[in-house]
N, C-alpha and C positions, 0 to 999 in steps of 0.2 A: 543602725544602732551599733555602737562600738562594743567590742568584746573585751572583757577583763582577761589579760593573758594568764593570770594565775589559776582561774577556775573555768575558763571557757564560757562563762555565762555573760550575757550582756551587762554593761555597767549598771550598778545599782541593784542587780538581781543576785540573790544568793544561789550558790551551787546547790543542786538538789541533794538533800541529805541521804536519800536512798535511791538507788538506780535499779531499773528493771533487770531481772535475771531471766535468761531464756529458760523456758519450761522443758523439762524432760518427762516424757510420757511415763506415767506410773501404772503398771499393769496388775499389781497384786496388793493385797492387804498389807503385806510386809513392806512393800515399797512406800505405801502411804504412811504407815506408822513411822518409818525412818524419816520421811519428809516432815511429818508433824513434829518429831523430836528435834530435827534440825531447825525448823521454823521457831519452835518454842525457845531453843537455845539462843537463836539470833535475836529474838525479842528481848530476852533477859539481858543480853549483852549490849543492846543498842537503845533500849527504851528506858528512860528514867522513871523513878517511882511517882513523880508528880505529873507525868504525861498521861493523857487520856485519849480515847478514840483511836487506839492502835490496833493493827491487824495486818492483813495482807490484801493486796489488790490483785485479782486475777484479770489480766487483759486477755480477752478472747480473740482468737485469730479472725473470726468473722465479724467482729465489732462489738464494742461495749466492754464495760468493766463490772466485776463483782467484787465488792469489798466484804471481807470476812473477819469476824472476831469470834474466837472461841473462848467462852467463859467456862466455869466449873460445871454448869448445868445446862448450857445452851450454846447454840451456834447462831450468831447474828449475821445476817446478810443484808447488804444494801446493793440491789441490782439496779444499775443506772438504766435510763430509758433506752439507750442503744443496745442494751443486753437483755431487754424484756423477752426477746425471742427464746431465751434459755429457760423460761419458766416451766414448760412442759418436761424438760429434762430434769430439773430440780424435783418436780413432783414424782416423776418416774423413779429417780435414783433414791429418794428418801421416803416416799410414801406420804409426804406432807401435802396439805392443801395449799393451793395458790392463794395468798392473802389478798390479791388484787391490788397491792401497793408495791412500792419498791423495797419495802422492809419485810424481811422474813425472820422468824424465830423458829429454829429447829431444835429438837432434843439433841443433847451433846453426843448421843450414841449414833447419830446420823452423819457425823463428820467424815468418816472413812468412806461410806457409800457416796456421799456428795463429791468428794475429791476424785474417786474412781470414775464417777459419772462425767465429771467435767474434764478429766485429764486429757482426752484426745482433742479438746476444743481450746485449750489454753495456749497462748503464745508466750506469755511471760508473767512473772509475779514481781511485785514491788512491796516492800514493807511500807506501811503508812502510819502516821501519827496525826492526831488532831482531826480525824474523820468523824463526822457527826452521823452516827448510826441511827438516824431518825430520832424519834422521841426516846430511843433507848440510850442516847448519849449520856454517859455517866462514867465515873471512874471505875474501871474494871480491873480485876486481878489478872495476872498472867494465866492464860488458858492452857 
């Protein structure tokens, strides 16, 4: 397949809107709070008001992706099948029960514990839009 010299993508394919960013291990609550602030700022700058299903994709070094959206009152997770191995860590870090599905809803006050728990396992993060957070797919406000 021939590549488009302007964006490096194969002809007919759009250049990805967001690219993976290497993850830097976060050790403290303050580190995570700074990451959350930066993440929220990036969403506000890059996501239009008409867009839905936005959040961040955590690519795990050992395999799989976790898609996260933080709303005013909840943290929504979509844990793909290749990342189901991470379920016990999510339970341990947040005290939540494993829902037995790919879709998790956590109280919003568990976001910091979740990110600290995942931090040493994350390879990269990528902003996402248009992700279907299971049956929770709806227009959500910036978290």
